[in-house]
C-alpha positions in Angstrom: 139.1 106.6 121.2 135.5 107.1 122.0 133.5 103.7 122.9 130.5 104.7 120.6 129.3 107.4 118.4 125.9 107.8 117.8 124.8 109.6 114.3 121.5 111.5 114.6 119.8 113.3 117.4 116.3 112.2 116.9 114.3 110.5 119.4 116.1 107.0 118.5 119.3 108.5 118.6 118.9 110.1 121.9 117.3 107.1 123.5 120.0 105.0 122.3 122.6 107.4 123.9 120.7 107.4 127.2 120.0 103.6 127.6 123.5 102.7 126.4 124.9 103.7 130.0 127.7 106.0 128.3 126.9 108.7 130.7 128.4 107.2 133.7 131.7 106.6 131.7 133.0 110.0 131.0 134.3 110.9 127.4 133.1 107.4 126.2 130.5 108.7 123.8 129.3 111.4 121.6 126.3 112.2 119.8 126.3 113.9 116.5 123.5 116.0 115.1 123.8 117.5 111.7 121.6 120.4 112.7 121.3 123.1 115.4 118.4 121.4 117.2 117.6 117.8 118.6 114.3 116.0 117.9 114.1 115.7 114.3 110.3 116.0 113.2 109.5 116.2 116.8 109.6 119.8 118.1 106.9 122.1 119.7 106.4 126.1 119.2 104.8 128.0 122.1 103.9 131.4 120.9 100.8 133.7 121.7 99.3 131.0 124.4 99.3 128.5 121.5 101.3 125.1 121.9 101.9 123.7 118.4 103.7 120.5 117.5 105.7 120.6 114.4 105.1 116.8 113.5 104.2 113.9 115.8 101.7 115.0 118.7 101.3 111.6 120.5 101.8 108.0 121.0 99.6 105.1 121.9 100.0 104.4 125.8 100.1 100.3 125.1 103.8 100.3 124.6 105.6 99.5 128.2 108.7 100.8 127.1 107.9 104.0 126.0 105.8 104.4 129.3 109.0 103.2 131.4 111.4 105.9 129.2 109.1 108.6 130.1 109.0 107.5 134.1 112.7 107.1 134.0 113.0 110.8 132.7 110.5 112.0 135.2 107.8 112.6 132.7 105.2 110.2 134.2 103.5 113.2 136.0 103.3 115.1 132.9 101.7 112.6 130.7 98.1 113.8 129.2 96.0 111.1 127.7 93.6 112.5 124.9 90.3 113.6 126.3 88.0 111.4 126.2 85.2 113.7 124.5 87.6 113.6 121.1 87.4 110.0 120.8 84.4 110.8 117.8 86.3 110.6 114.5 85.1 111.9 111.1 85.5 111.2 107.6 84.9 113.7 104.7 82.7 112.5 102.0 80.3 114.3 99.4 81.3 117.8 101.1 80.2 116.8 104.8 81.5 115.2 107.8 80.4 111.7 108.6 81.2 110.1 112.1 83.5 106.9 111.8 81.0 103.9 112.3 83.1 101.9 115.0 80.1 99.5 115.5 78.0 97.2 113.5 74.9 99.3 114.2 76.6 102.4 113.2 77.5 100.8 110.1 74.0 100.0 109.0 73.1 103.4 109.2 76.4 105.5 108.1 76.0 107.7 105.0 79.6 106.8 103.9 78.5 103.8 101.9 75.7 102.7 99.8 73.6 99.8 101.1 75.4 97.2 98.5 78.8 98.2 100.0 77.8 97.8 103.7 76.4 94.6 102.8 79.8 93.3 101.1 81.4 94.8 104.6 79.2 92.6 106.4 80.4 89.4 104.1 83.9 89.6 105.5 84.0 86.6 107.5 82.5 84.7 104.1 85.9 85.6 102.6 88.5 83.0 102.5 91.5 84.1 104.6 95.0 84.1 102.9 97.2 81.8 104.3 100.5 82.6 103.0 103.0 85.7 104.6 103.6 87.1 101.2 103.6 90.8 100.6 100.5 92.8 100.0 99.4 96.2 99.8 97.2 97.9 102.5 94.8 98.6 100.1 94.4 95.2 98.2 94.2 93.6 101.8 91.6 95.8 102.7 89.6 95.5 99.5 89.9 91.7 99.5 88.2 91.5 102.9 85.6 94.4 103.3 85.4 95.6 99.6 86.8 98.3 97.3 84.4 101.0 98.4 85.0 100.7 102.2 88.8 100.2 101.6 88.7 103.6 99.6 86.5 105.3 102.5 88.1 104.0 105.7 91.6 102.4 105.0 92.7 105.1 102.4 92.7 108.1 104.5 93.9 106.2 107.5 97.1 105.6 105.7 97.6 108.8 104.5 97.1 110.2 108.5 99.6 107.8 109.5 102.4 107.2 106.8 101.6 110.1 104.5 101.6 107.4 102.1 99.4 105.7 99.2 97.3 102.4 100.5 97.8 101.0 97.1 101.7 101.3 97.5 102.5 100.4 101.0 103.2 97.2 102.3 100.4 95.6 104.8 103.0 93.3 106.7 105.5 96.2 107.0 103.1 98.8 107.9 100.3 96.8 109.9 101.7 93.7 110.9 98.7 93.0 113.4 96.4 92.7 110.4 98.4 90.1 108.8 98.8 88.1 111.6 95.2 88.1 112.6 94.1 86.7 109.2 96.8 84.2 109.2 95.6 83.2 112.8 92.1 83.3 112.6 91.1 83.3 108.8 89.0 86.8 109.1 89.0 89.8 111.0 85.8 89.1 112.7 86.7 86.0 114.2 90.1 87.8 115.1 88.3 90.8 117.0 85.8 88.5 118.7 88.9 86.0 119.9 90.8 88.9 121.1 88.2 90.4 123.1 87.5 86.9 124.7 91.3 86.8 125.4 91.0 90.4 127.1 88.1 89.6 129.4 89.8 86.2 130.5 93.3 88.0 131.1 91.0 90.7 133.0 89.1 88.3 134.8 92.0 86.1 135.8 94.5 89.0 136.9 92.1 91.5 138.0 94.0 92.6 141.1 97.0 92.8 139.2 95.5 94.8 136.6 94.3 97.3 139.2 97.6 97.7 140.6 99.1 98.3 137.2 96.4 100.8 136.2 94.5 98.2 133.8 95.3 97.5 130.3 95.0 100.3 127.7 93.2 98.1 125.1 93.9 96.7 121.7 94.7 100.3 120.3 95.9 101.9 123.5 95.3 105.5 124.0 96.3 108.6 122.6 98.9 110.5 124.9 101.0 113.4 124.9 102.7 115.6 127.4 101.2 118.5 129.1 102.0 121.7 126.9 103.9 119.9 124.1 105.4 116.8 122.8 108.9 118.0 122.7 109.5 117.8 126.5 110.6 114.1 125.8 113.3 115.4 123.5 114.2 118.2 126.0 114.6 116.1 129.1 116.6 113.8 126.9 118.6 116.6 125.9 119.2 117.8 129.6 120.3 114.6 130.5 122.6 113.8 127.5 124.0 117.5 127.3 127.7 116.3 127.9 127.9 114.2 125.1 125.8 116.2 122.4 127.5 117.5 119.3 125.2 119.8 117.1 126.2 121.1 113.8 128.3 118.0 112.9 126.8 116.6 109.9 128.7 113.4 109.1 130.1 113.7 105.6 132.5 110.3 105.6 132.6 106.6 107.4 135.9 104.5 107.0 136.8 101.4 108.7 140.4 101.2 110.7 142.2 98.5 112.5 140.8 99.8 116.0 137.4 100.7 114.7 135.7 103.6 112.9 136.8 107.1 111.8 134.1 109.4 111.2 134.5 112.9 109.5 132.2 116.2 109.8 131.5 118.9 107.4 134.8 120.7 108.5 137.3 117.9 108.2 137.0 117.2 112.0 137.5 113.7 113.0 136.5 111.1 115.5 137.3 107.5 116.0 134.9 105.2 117.7 134.8 101.5 118.5 131.2 101.3 117.8 128.7 103.6 115.5 124.9 103.7 115.8 123.3 105.1 112.6 120.2 107.0 113.8 120.0 109.5 111.4 117.4 109.3 108.1 118.4 106.6 105.8 118.8 109.3 102.9 121.5 110.8 105.0 123.5 107.7 105.7 123.1 106.8 102.2 125.3 109.8 101.4 128.1 109.5 103.7 128.3 105.9 103.1 128.9 105.9 99.5 132.6 105.7 99.4 132.9 103.0 102.2 130.2 100.7 101.2 128.6 101.5 98.2 126.4 98.6 98.5 125.0 99.6 101.8 124.7 103.5 100.5 122.2 102.0 97.7 120.4 100.0 100.1 119.9 102.8 102.6 118.8 105.1 99.6 116.2 102.5 98.6 113.6 103.4 101.0 111.6 106.7 99.8 110.2 109.2 102.0 106.9 111.2 101.7 106.7 115.0 101.8 104.3 116.4 104.6 103.2 119.8 105.3 101.6 120.7 108.6 99.6 123.8 108.7 98.5 125.1 112.2 96.1 127.7 112.7 94.8 129.5 115.6 90.9 130.7 115.6 88.7 132.4 117.6 86.2 129.9 119.0 83.2 131.9 117.7 84.5 132.1 114.4 84.1 128.2 114.0 80.5 127.1 113.3 81.3 123.3 114.0 80.9 122.0 117.6 84.5 120.2 117.6 83.1 117.4 119.3 85.7 115.2 118.2 89.3 114.2 117.3 89.4 115.7 113.8 88.6 114.4 110.3 90.2 112.4 107.4 89.7 113.1 103.9 89.9 110.3 101.3 91.8 110.9 98.3 88.6 110.1 95.9 87.4 113.3 97.3 89.7 115.4 95.3 91.3 117.5 98.0 95.0 118.4 98.9 94.1 118.6 102.6 94.8 114.9 104.0 93.0 115.7 107.4 92.8 118.4 110.2 93.1 117.7 113.9 91.1 119.6 116.3 94.4 119.7 118.6 92.8 122.1 121.2 90.1 119.4 121.8 92.5 116.7 122.2 95.0 118.3 124.6 95.0 121.2 127.2 97.2 123.7 126.7 96.8 124.1 123.0 95.4 127.3 122.7 94.6 130.6 124.7 90.9 130.8 126.3 88.4 131.6 123.7 90.6 130.3 120.9 91.0 126.7 119.1 93.6 125.2 117.4 93.7 123.0 114.1 96.9 121.1 112.8 96.2 120.2 109.3 98.2 118.0 106.8 98.7 118.3 103.4 100.8 116.7 100.7 101.8 113.0 101.2 103.4 110.6 98.6 100.4 111.3 96.4 100.9 115.2 96.2 104.6 116.1 96.5 103.9 118.9 94.2 102.5 120.6 97.4 105.8 121.6 98.4 105.8 124.1 95.6 103.2 126.1 97.1 103.5 129.3 98.8 102.7 130.0 102.1 99.8 132.1 100.9 98.6 129.5 98.3 98.7 126.9 101.2 96.5 129.1 103.4 94.1 129.6 100.5 94.0 125.9 99.9 93.2 125.1 103.1 90.7 127.6 103.7 88.8 126.9 100.8 88.8 123.2 101.8 88.0 123.6 105.4 85.4 126.5 105.2 82.6 124.2 103.9 82.8 121.6 106.4 83.5 123.2 109.8 82.3 127.0 109.2 85.0 129.3 109.4 84.0 132.9 109.4 87.6 134.7 109.5 91.0 134.5 108.4 93.3 132.6 111.5 94.2 134.8 114.0 97.5 132.5 114.6 99.4 130.5 111.9 102.5 128.2 111.7 103.4 126.3 108.8 106.1 123.0 109.0 107.1 121.6 105.6 108.6 118.4 105.8 110.2 117.6 102.4 111.3 114.5 103.6 109.1 113.8 106.3 108.0 109.8 106.9 109.7 106.8 105.4 107.4 104.9 103.1 106.9 101.2 103.7 106.3 100.5 100.1 105.7 96.9 98.9 109.0 94.8 99.2 110.2 97.0 102.5 110.9 93.5 104.3 113.2 92.7 101.8 114.8 96.0 101.5 115.2 96.2 105.3 116.7 92.6 105.5 119.1 93.7 103.0 120.4 96.6 105.2 120.6 94.7 108.1 122.8 91.8 106.2 124.8 94.3 104.8 125.1 96.2 108.3 126.3 92.8 109.6 129.4 92.5 107.5 130.9 95.4 109.5 131.3 94.7 113.6 130.5 97.4 115.7 128.2 99.2 113.1 124.2 99.3 114.4 121.1 101.0 113.0 118.1 102.3 114.6 115.4 104.5 113.7 111.6 104.9 112.0 112.6 103.7 108.5 112.6 100.0 109.6 110.0 98.6 111.9 107.6 101.3 112.3 107.3 105.3 112.1 105.6 106.0 115.4 107.4 107.3 118.9 106.8 103.5 120.4 108.6 101.9 117.4 111.4 104.1 117.5 111.8 103.5 121.3 111.2 99.5 121.3 114.1 99.6 118.4 116.3 101.7 120.6 116.1 99.7 123.8 117.3 96.6 121.5 120.0 98.4 119.9 121.3 100.1 123.2 121.4 96.9 124.9 123.8 95.8 122.5 125.8 98.7 122.0 126.4 99.3 125.8 127.9 96.0 126.3 131.6 96.4 127.2 
């Protein structure tokens, strides 16, 4: 009998397996992955001089546990922070790119808002803070604090870019808990930001020597960081370390409880017995193989929706692009009536993403507001993207390189009531000793969130 079986070979399952210490105990653990490859939505294609990430392309370097994991895997020297020249970000409105106004002075001069809408933003300190911790949509929070126009212009595309979802449907305390905490503590966002800047300065002054030794704080948001040549390096390194316990093409179809622990069955009828099981696969997959064992838990897993996302990567000759590409890329508010959610100028952000004399864009289409995008053919997708991007950045010719990645259920959606759905899952899981969950459907969709949860679960699972 195995000590543990981990279901799911994405970053969460791999990290739990790596941290639990089972490699030192031969034959004590297995990791089952349903497909022929590991990583979930994390993957990288390297072809014709391009390095193209399938889904996520980086993480914020503010999370110590992610940096610790990278160091333990020997990836510290391969970390690559985003180019400082890519800090400029743009938003599309009225058919052109506008720089995101990150300061009060730039807010005054931006063409993204009318004068009365700018005045509403500057009234934010006068708006009474909400003092209860009840649920609220991201959009309603933003509209209440900075006005509806600013929420549609800045917050809606940000939510689409991160979660692929609709700001009017997603839960603020689940998606952006820090924002709710700031309002609860300080009453308004302006006072919260001022207080945080003061705390940061005091911390820097009090621990200057320590800060220098450790490399210094990353700042409130951290810096976007990837790995040289592609984001999949962390998956490849984990796979190398965990090779003895990895079993690919082993989708679970059924789970049951025995007197000694758990019995897990794959699609061929092969069985494994384990004292502990970690469900680290998407919740919709867990809902399927738990139907017979625990219908309530199956239903709870199935209650978390996922948004479809299409990532369309294109390579172009630099001379074919009219825009200077002096930034990160742009996001498009849904009010602009486009199917493209945004486009990242990948080769402006990281090195080794395009051959000399060429550039790479990664554009996102679809999301929870446009599931029908999955019905478009590759040709229709390319035509749609070309029609929407050409007027913005001046593309002269067809791309010389292209990759399309379709994620029918790409990103879990933390809709209103997500905290209750998550608590329900955790409550039902706790009825079954030796059963654990980990993944991006619970406390955060990013790499940092997955790694943090995996550290916590690994500590519990790895105990004899």
